[in-house]
N, C-alpha and C positions, 0 to 999 in steps of 0.2 A: 504495500500501501504506499508506503511509503517514497519507493522510486517513482511510483507511479505520480503522486503528489509533486513532487520535486522535477522528474524529466518530462512526462506526457502534458503537463497543461502548458495551454499556451494561449491567450486572451488577447489578440492586440487592440490594442486603444489605437484607434484614428481620431483625428479633430473632428468636432461634432458638425463643420458643416460639409464634411464629406460622407456621412453615414446620416444625413437628413431623408435622401432619395430613400424610400424604402426599397427600391430595388435593385439599390446598389450590391455590386459582388462582394464588397468589401462588408455592408452592413450585412449581408448574408453571410459572411466567410465569420465575420463576428459573433453573431446570433448563435451560428452551428456549432464554435467553439464554447460559448458560454453556458447553453445548453449542456453539451457532453462534460464542463467541470462540474455541473449541478448535478450531474448522473453520478460521476464520481464521487461526488460530497453524500450523496445518497449513500451510496454501497459503501462507504467508512464509516457512515452514522450507525450502519445495518450490525455493523460489530462493537457497539455498546453494549458492555454485561458479557462479551466472551473476551476480548481485548481491555487492557488497562485503560481506562478512562481518561487518564491524563494524556495519554497516545492518542486517544480517537480524537479529544478535542484540541488537540496539539495539531493534528494530521488534520482534521476537520475543519477545526473554527479559526486557529491560529495562522493556519496556512493556505488551503482552500478559499475559504469566505474570507477571509481577511487581507489576503496578498494578492487575490486574482480575483473573485466575484466582486466584492465592494466597488472595486474601481472599475469595474463594468457599469455597475449600478447605479454609483455616483457620475457615470459619462453618460447614461441614456436620460431621456428628458424626464421630465414627473408625465406621468398619465398614465392609461391600461395597459403599456408594455410593461412597466417599471413597476409596476401592484402586482401584476402577472409572473415577473422572475421573484419581487419578494416573498411571495406567497408560495412558490414553489420551493425556497430556499426555507423558509419558515417548517415547510412539511416534512423537510427532512431532520429536525432536531428528534432526539428522544425525548418523550414529555417528561419523563422520571427526572431529566434534568432540572425540571422547574418546581417540582411537587414542595420543595422544601423553601423556595426562596419565597422571602416578604413581596408583601405588595410593593410595586414601582421599583422593586428590584430587578437585575438581571445576572448572568454571569459578566465575569469581566472578558472574556474575549467579544463579548457579543452587546460593547457597549457602542463600537462604531457603528454598526447593522442598527442598532437601537437608532443612534442619534440618525437615521438616513430615513427610519421609518417615520419618526416625530416630523422632519420637515416635509 
């Protein structure tokens, strides 16, 4: 899993003006790479409870989410596409991670993602 996260994930970031056209080949490539990384995130987080939680959170949240996915989300204009991407990312998280958290709090690795959701 570590090798896949470190060597196989690539999501290009293009200037916003080059990906505004929905039919742009650059945007289509960027979108395919984003969804591939979301699928990898989902697969990594499915190992929760089998592999040490610290390892899963490091690979899934610190590396995949914060290093790759969040940059794409921040570069995606606000609107339905961004909301759909965020929903799919959230659906990957194991529910048990949030059971013992107090109201209004989150995991430290999710602070930047939460800030994005609030905006």
